[in-house]
RODO-2510 file (C-alpha; in nm, 4 decimals, decimal comma):
residues 125
     n   res          X          Y          Z
     1     m     0,9791    -0,3306     1,1319
     2     k     0,7747    -0,5811     1,3200
     3     e     0,4029    -0,6065     1,3440
     4     q     0,1570    -0,8375     1,5156
     5     f    -0,1198    -1,0151     1,3132
     6     e    -0,4120    -1,2247     1,4436
     7     v    -0,4759    -1,5516     1,2725
     8     i    -0,8427    -1,5494     1,1754
     9     e    -0,8666    -1,8603     0,9514
    10     i    -0,6519    -2,1611     0,8517
    11     d    -0,7375    -2,3277     0,5332
    12     n    -0,5317    -2,5651     0,3066
    13     e    -0,1951    -2,4714     0,4669
    14     i    -0,2806    -2,0968     0,4192
    15     m    -0,3225    -1,8697     0,7162
    16     t    -0,5464    -1,5721     0,6836
    17     l    -0,4011    -1,2941     0,8995
    18     k    -0,5628    -0,9613     1,0135
    19     v    -0,3628    -0,6728     1,1280
    20     n    -0,3695    -0,6048     1,5063
    21     q    -0,5159    -0,2529     1,5065
    22     t    -0,4581    -0,1729     1,8767
    23     g    -0,1597     0,0469     1,8158
    24     g    -0,0589     0,3268     1,5766
    25     c    -0,3254     0,5332     1,4104
    26     h    -0,6163     0,3474     1,5472
    27     s    -0,5292     0,4211     1,9136
    28     c    -0,4192     0,7855     1,8653
    29     e    -0,6660     1,0546     1,9878
    30     a    -0,6069     1,2668     1,6764
    31     s    -0,6830     0,9991     1,4215
    32     s    -1,0140     1,1497     1,3177
    33     g    -0,8490     1,4750     1,2068
    34     c    -0,5244     1,3336     1,0900
    35     g    -0,4728     1,2503     0,7152
    36     t    -0,2894     0,9269     0,8022
    37     g    -0,5733     0,8172     1,0426
    38     i    -0,8345     0,9020     0,7840
    39     l    -0,6480     0,6989     0,5212
    40     a    -0,6077     0,4066     0,7687
    41     n    -0,9857     0,3938     0,8215
    42     y    -1,0469     0,4184     0,4440
    43     f    -0,8116     0,1293     0,3588
    44     n    -0,9235    -0,0876     0,6495
    45     q    -1,0492    -0,3674     0,4098
    46     y    -0,6777    -0,4092     0,3084
    47     s    -0,5809    -0,5276     0,6456
    48     v    -0,6448    -0,8993     0,5783
    49     f    -0,4057    -1,1131     0,3855
    50     n    -0,2779    -1,4667     0,3396
    51     k     0,0461    -1,6366     0,4355
    52     p     0,1741    -1,9944     0,4419
    53     y     0,0909    -2,1887     0,7466
    54     q     0,3357    -2,2181     1,0232
    55     n     0,3522    -2,5157     1,2524
    56     g     0,1885    -2,4728     1,5885
    57     v    -0,0313    -2,1763     1,5058
    58     s    -0,4077    -2,1961     1,5471
    59     v    -0,7042    -1,9638     1,4859
    60     g    -0,7032    -1,6727     1,7443
    61     d    -0,3202    -1,6724     1,7892
    62     f    -0,1058    -1,3680     1,7224
    63     v     0,1992    -1,3991     1,4950
    64     t     0,4675    -1,1436     1,4467
    65     l     0,6002    -1,0709     1,0993
    66     e     0,9015    -0,8616     1,0147
    67     i     0,9850    -0,6751     0,7070
    68     s     1,3391    -0,5697     0,6225
    69     s     1,4248    -0,2047     0,5997
    70     s     1,5312    -0,2349     0,2406
    71     e     1,1945    -0,3970     0,1560
    72     l     1,0101    -0,1226     0,3427
    73     f     1,1915     0,1405     0,1582
    74     l     1,1227    -0,0242    -0,1916
    75     r     0,7484    -0,0468    -0,1079
    76     a     0,7385     0,3104     0,0204
    77     f     0,9175     0,4277    -0,2890
    78     m     0,6776     0,2376    -0,5071
    79     l     0,3713     0,3727    -0,3336
    80     y     0,4770     0,7424    -0,2826
    81     i     0,7653     0,8546    -0,5044
    82     a     0,7128     0,6452    -0,8201
    83     p     0,3565     0,7741    -0,8897
    84     i     0,4743     1,1310    -0,8563
    85     l     0,7708     1,0703    -1,0846
    86     t     0,5526     0,9248    -1,3485
    87     l     0,3075     1,2128    -1,3166
    88     f     0,5948     1,4540    -1,3949
    89     l     0,7336     1,2230    -1,6636
    90     g     0,3928     1,2091    -1,8442
    91     a     0,3714     1,5868    -1,8361
    92     a     0,7206     1,6046    -1,9891
    93     i     0,6301     1,3747    -2,2697
    94     g     0,3073     1,5692    -2,3303
    95     m     0,5152     1,8993    -2,3418
    96     a     0,7646     1,7346    -2,5779
    97     f     0,4983     1,6272    -2,8272
    98     f     0,2453     1,9109    -2,7831
    99     p     0,4303     2,2104    -2,6540
   100     q     0,1392     2,4658    -2,6988
   101     q    -0,1533     2,2562    -2,5849
   102     e    -0,1966     2,2202    -2,2052
   103     f    -0,4731     1,9650    -2,2428
   104     w    -0,2184     1,7086    -2,3668
   105     h     0,0250     1,7854    -2,0797
   106     i    -0,2547     1,7154    -1,8334
   107     l    -0,3723     1,4006    -2,0214
   108     f    -0,0252     1,2519    -2,0394
   109     s     0,0346     1,3291    -1,6746
   110     g    -0,2922     1,1524    -1,5771
   111     i    -0,1995     0,8519    -1,7939
   112     g     0,1451     0,8328    -1,6334
   113     l     0,0010     0,8426    -1,2827
   114     i    -0,2694     0,5859    -1,3622
   115     v    -0,0305     0,3520    -1,5267
   116     m     0,2023     0,3664    -1,2288
   117     l    -0,0793     0,3044    -0,9731
   118     f    -0,1896    -0,0021    -1,1700
   119     s     0,1626    -0,1162    -1,1923
   120     c     0,2114    -0,0740    -0,8183
   121     r    -0,1099    -0,2783    -0,7544
   122     w     0,0109    -0,5604    -0,9919
   123     f     0,3653    -0,5513    -0,8348
   124     f     0,2333    -0,5827    -0,4789
   125     k    -0,0025    -0,8769    -0,5558
***
């Protein structure tokens, strides 16, 4: 998967890149009613990140970055599947220790989900 990014700042051999939002969800007419489009607008502040400086690049240039399909699969798994699995795992642990009390099932599910979300955040930083 390839994507274009605009160089918005260069400081101490670090380029600050901003995603080029001309394609995808930002250009689609249905983005205001689509779940993906709504999330894209909500997480807009996460479209800026840093990369090591590449020779010959200046502010205002566009660079193309590519991510391998295996890396994309791993990140998608960590963001979508792993939190759901830990939600169910937490519920199973809650049911094993407190089989007759639904409150603990829900609490352990929530703890499992929150732990995985923070783990994903730490992993991707």
